[in-house]
MINUSE-26493 format. One line per field, with one value per residue (C-alpha): residue in one letter; residue number from 1; x, y, z. Coordinates in nm, 2 decimals. Example, Ala and Ser with C-alpha at 12.3 -4.5 7.8 and 13.67 -1.06 7.14 Angstrom:
<pts>
gugu A,S
selo 1,2
east 1.23,1.37
north -0.45,-0.11
up 0.78,0.71
</pts>
This chain:
<pts>
gugu M,R,S,M,A,V,I,N,Q,K,G,G,V,G,K,T,T,T,A,V,N,L,A,A,A,L,S,E,E,G,Q,R,V,C,L,I,D,L,D,P,Q,A,H,A,S,L,H,L,G,L,N,V,V,A,D,Q,T,S,V,Y,E,I,L,C,D,Q,A,S,I,E,D,A,R,C,W,I,N,D,N,L,A,V,V,P,S,N,L,D,L,A,A,A,E,M,E,L,A,G,E,V,G,R,E,V,I,L,R,D,K,L,E,L,D,P,Q,E,F,D,Y,L,I,L,D,C,P,P,S,L,G,V,L,T,L,N,A,L,T,A,V,N,E,V,F,L,P,L,Q,P,H,F,L,A,L,H,G,L,S,K,L,L,K,T,I,E,I,V,S,K,R,L,N,P,G,L,R,L,S,G,V,V,L,C,M,Y,D,S,G,T,R,L,A,A,E,V,T,R,D,V,D,E,F,L,K,L,Q,S,Q,A,A,G,L,W,S,D,V,K,F,F,E,T,R,I,R,R,N,I,R,L,A,E,A,P,S,F,G,Q,S,I,F,Q,Y,A,P,G,S,N,G,A,E,D,Y,R,Q,L,A,H,E,V,L,G,V,A,V,T,S,S,A,T,T,S,T,E,K,K,Q,F,S,K,A,A
selo 1,2,3,4,5,6,7,8,9,10,11,12,13,14,15,16,17,18,19,20,21,22,23,24,25,26,27,28,29,30,31,32,33,34,35,36,37,38,39,40,41,42,43,44,45,46,47,48,49,50,51,52,53,54,55,56,57,58,59,60,61,62,63,64,65,66,67,68,69,70,71,72,73,74,75,76,77,78,79,80,81,82,83,84,85,86,87,88,89,90,91,92,93,94,95,96,97,98,99,100,101,102,103,104,105,106,107,108,109,110,111,112,113,114,115,116,117,118,119,120,121,122,123,124,125,126,127,128,129,130,131,132,133,134,135,136,137,138,139,140,141,142,143,144,145,146,147,148,149,150,151,152,153,154,155,156,157,158,159,160,161,162,163,164,165,166,167,168,169,170,171,172,173,174,175,176,177,178,179,180,181,182,183,184,185,186,187,188,189,190,191,192,193,194,195,196,197,198,199,200,201,202,203,204,205,206,207,208,209,210,211,212,213,214,215,216,217,218,219,220,221,222,223,224,225,226,227,228,229,230,231,232,233,234,235,236,237,238,239,240,241,242,243,244,245,246,247,248,249,250,251,252,253,254,255,256,257,258,259,260,261,262,263,264,265,266,267,268,269,270,271,272,273,274,275,276,277,278,279,280
east -0.09,-0.20,0.08,0.03,0.23,0.09,0.20,0.17,0.46,0.26,0.37,0.11,-0.19,-0.23,0.00,0.17,-0.14,-0.32,-0.05,-0.01,-0.35,-0.47,-0.25,-0.33,-0.70,-0.64,-0.44,-0.75,-0.95,-0.72,-0.51,-0.14,0.02,0.40,0.42,0.76,0.87,1.06,1.05,1.37,1.19,1.06,0.75,0.55,0.80,0.77,0.41,0.42,0.68,1.00,1.31,1.58,1.91,2.27,2.33,1.96,1.90,1.67,1.54,1.86,2.07,1.83,1.86,2.24,2.24,2.38,2.06,1.75,1.39,1.36,1.68,1.49,1.13,1.00,0.67,0.40,0.13,0.06,-0.06,0.14,0.47,0.70,1.01,1.16,1.35,1.58,1.77,2.03,1.81,1.84,2.18,2.07,1.95,2.33,2.48,2.27,2.29,2.53,2.39,2.27,1.93,1.88,1.50,1.43,1.63,1.35,1.14,1.41,1.45,1.11,1.10,1.36,1.15,1.04,0.74,0.39,0.13,-0.18,-0.11,0.22,0.19,0.48,0.51,0.65,0.88,0.69,0.92,0.97,1.31,1.49,1.31,0.96,1.07,1.16,0.81,0.65,0.84,0.78,0.39,0.06,-0.11,-0.10,-0.30,-0.35,-0.44,-0.55,-0.64,-0.97,-0.80,-0.78,-0.46,-0.54,-0.52,-0.20,0.08,-0.13,-0.07,0.32,0.26,0.02,0.26,0.54,0.33,0.25,0.62,0.69,0.43,0.56,0.92,0.94,0.62,0.34,0.13,0.10,-0.22,-0.37,-0.62,-0.77,-0.80,-0.88,-0.99,-0.80,-0.84,-1.20,-1.45,-1.80,-1.94,-1.75,-1.85,-1.49,-1.47,-1.78,-1.63,-1.32,-1.48,-1.68,-1.37,-1.16,-1.47,-1.50,-1.13,-1.10,-1.38,-1.25,-0.91,-1.10,-1.22,-0.90,-0.79,-0.51,-0.38,-0.69,-0.95,-1.06,-0.96,-1.18,-1.26,-1.32,-1.67,-1.49,-1.38,-1.10,-1.26,-1.03,-0.96,-0.72,-0.67,-0.52,-0.29,-0.20,-0.15,0.22,0.36,0.23,0.39,0.05,-0.20,-0.52,-0.66,-0.44,-0.48,-0.83,-1.02,-1.35,-1.26,-1.39,-1.03,-1.05,-1.41,-1.30,-1.00,-1.21,-1.45,-1.16,-1.01,-1.40,-1.37,-1.04,-1.13,-1.46,-1.70,-2.01,-1.99,-2.19,-2.08,-1.94,-2.08,-2.01,-2.23,-2.55,-2.63,-2.75,-2.48,-2.32,-2.18,-1.81,-1.70,-1.41,-1.07,-0.84
north -0.03,0.13,0.18,0.27,0.32,0.25,0.50,0.59,0.76,0.63,0.26,-0.02,0.12,-0.18,-0.05,-0.36,-0.60,-0.37,-0.37,-0.76,-0.86,-0.60,-0.75,-1.09,-1.00,-0.84,-1.15,-1.36,-1.17,-1.24,-0.93,-0.96,-0.78,-0.71,-0.60,-0.45,-0.46,-0.12,-0.15,-0.25,-0.48,-0.66,-0.75,-0.78,-1.03,-1.22,-1.22,-1.42,-1.65,-1.51,-1.48,-1.33,-1.46,-1.29,-1.45,-1.35,-1.05,-0.79,-0.44,-0.34,-0.45,-0.29,0.08,0.04,-0.06,-0.42,-0.58,-0.54,-0.59,-0.90,-1.08,-1.01,-1.09,-1.38,-1.53,-1.66,-1.79,-1.73,-1.37,-1.24,-1.18,-1.00,-0.79,-0.88,-0.68,-0.76,-0.56,-0.45,-0.18,0.01,0.10,0.22,0.54,0.65,0.50,0.69,1.02,1.15,1.01,1.24,1.13,0.90,0.97,0.84,0.53,0.28,0.48,0.43,0.07,-0.01,0.15,-0.12,-0.41,-0.63,-0.77,-0.64,-0.60,-0.48,-0.36,-0.21,-0.18,-0.04,-0.13,0.18,0.22,0.42,0.73,1.02,0.93,0.83,0.49,0.65,0.90,0.66,0.50,0.84,0.93,0.60,0.54,0.74,0.69,0.69,0.47,0.57,0.32,0.48,0.35,0.48,0.68,1.04,1.03,0.91,1.26,1.33,1.38,1.36,1.72,1.65,1.35,1.55,1.82,1.57,1.43,1.77,1.86,1.54,1.61,1.96,1.87,1.51,1.36,1.56,1.27,1.18,1.21,1.08,0.85,0.63,0.61,0.30,0.26,-0.05,-0.25,-0.10,-0.17,-0.10,-0.13,0.18,0.55,0.62,0.45,0.63,0.97,0.91,0.82,1.13,1.34,1.17,1.21,1.61,1.63,1.47,1.65,1.98,1.88,1.76,2.13,2.21,2.12,1.88,1.61,1.57,1.63,1.28,1.12,0.84,0.74,0.35,0.24,-0.10,-0.10,-0.35,-0.48,-0.59,-0.95,-1.20,-1.41,-1.12,-1.11,-1.46,-1.51,-1.35,-1.60,-1.86,-1.68,-1.66,-1.41,-1.39,-1.59,-1.86,-1.87,-1.81,-1.76,-1.77,-1.50,-1.14,-1.05,-1.22,-1.08,-0.71,-0.73,-0.89,-0.62,-0.37,-0.48,-0.47,-0.10,-0.06,-0.24,-0.02,-0.34,-0.34,-0.46,-0.58,-0.36,-0.51,-0.49,-0.13,0.00,-0.08,-0.43,-0.31,-0.33,0.02,0.10,0.24,0.42,0.26,0.44,0.56
up -1.53,-1.16,-0.97,-0.60,-0.27,0.06,0.30,0.65,0.86,1.17,1.24,1.34,1.13,0.88,0.62,0.53,0.61,0.38,0.10,0.13,0.11,-0.13,-0.38,-0.29,-0.34,-0.69,-0.81,-0.68,-0.93,-1.20,-1.20,-1.24,-0.96,-0.84,-0.49,-0.38,-0.03,0.06,0.42,0.59,0.83,0.54,0.69,0.36,0.24,0.53,0.52,0.20,0.31,0.19,0.40,0.20,0.31,0.26,-0.11,-0.24,-0.44,-0.30,-0.32,-0.16,-0.46,-0.71,-0.54,-0.52,-0.90,-0.86,-0.99,-1.20,-1.07,-1.29,-1.07,-0.75,-0.83,-0.68,-0.79,-0.53,-0.77,-1.15,-1.08,-0.77,-0.79,-0.48,-0.48,-0.15,0.11,0.40,0.69,0.42,0.29,0.62,0.51,0.16,0.32,0.40,0.12,-0.15,0.03,-0.17,-0.51,-0.78,-0.87,-0.56,-0.53,-0.91,-0.88,-0.86,-1.13,-1.37,-1.27,-1.31,-1.67,-1.78,-1.62,-1.92,-1.72,-1.77,-1.47,-1.40,-1.06,-0.88,-0.50,-0.28,0.09,0.21,0.54,0.84,0.75,0.48,0.39,0.07,0.02,0.06,-0.18,-0.44,-0.38,-0.47,-0.75,-0.89,-0.84,-0.97,-0.66,-0.29,-0.07,0.29,0.56,0.87,1.23,1.38,1.67,1.77,1.65,1.31,1.16,1.36,1.12,0.84,0.71,0.70,0.51,0.27,0.24,0.13,-0.15,-0.28,-0.27,-0.46,-0.70,-0.79,-0.81,-0.92,-1.00,-1.17,-1.20,-0.81,-0.65,-0.31,-0.45,-0.13,0.23,0.40,0.77,0.92,1.26,1.26,1.54,1.45,1.79,1.95,1.93,1.90,1.55,1.43,1.56,1.39,1.04,1.07,1.13,0.86,0.63,0.67,0.66,0.32,0.20,0.28,0.09,-0.21,-0.25,-0.35,-0.71,-0.79,-0.58,-0.35,-0.59,-0.64,-0.33,-0.23,0.11,0.09,0.20,0.29,0.68,0.77,1.08,1.37,1.28,1.49,1.16,0.99,1.28,1.26,0.89,0.88,1.11,0.89,0.58,0.39,0.30,0.45,0.17,0.22,0.59,0.68,0.31,0.52,0.81,0.80,0.73,0.38,0.32,0.39,0.17,-0.10,-0.09,-0.08,-0.40,-0.55,-0.48,-0.61,-0.94,-0.95,-0.97,-0.73,-0.39,-0.11,0.16,0.49,0.84,0.91,0.60,0.45,0.28,-0.05,-0.33,-0.45,-0.78,-0.79,-1.10,-1.21,-1.14,-1.43
</pts>
């Protein structure tokens, strides 16, 4: 099973949109996917039509050792399951503050889960607290959505440092495996300049052995698309809400890159097909 945390401590960069629609795209390709919502705002849960009320089981009960993952899991379709969140999760940071081994609670719970999946995707909160640490100790890969803005790299070094510390102390298998640009506008010089800056930064990082050695800057660009913004209000992924939109096309192609199959590049790259080597 490939397990990945979708993370960026800066909000509004397409993090939850990417977690939800990448999970949905992979499930469309026949992969069994479990999406875990670790954000107290519960946007990933709401995006897929799940509104957890007081008497329902959520990630909060799992982390506080009151329930198993199986107890909380909800099935969206035959291939896509969601472990939902709600606002109660905000209290978990304080409640777990004195708990021994609080950073590995989710990892331990996942090891007890009887269900088998091809992909595990965790939507993380826009912070580097206990919830994010639980995600980083439970997965093998980190996916980083970035907005093509001059502040895109601001704070990135802090995030990379956190990943490095977790890798050294708690999860030796952790690596940054993918970076994707969201809210992309190919008609602006800014987008081109930021793309170049990010590419140069990642190439420089990849020269060092270890965490960054095989980081992939995805060819797919997630273009600005009003349908992506509208879909959550209907409780649907982009593939349910607007399957013919640019947003659906882009996330399908991102899923193909993740799967390692040949893709026809989106409007921001050439139209020839490129072969991507399958990730481990």
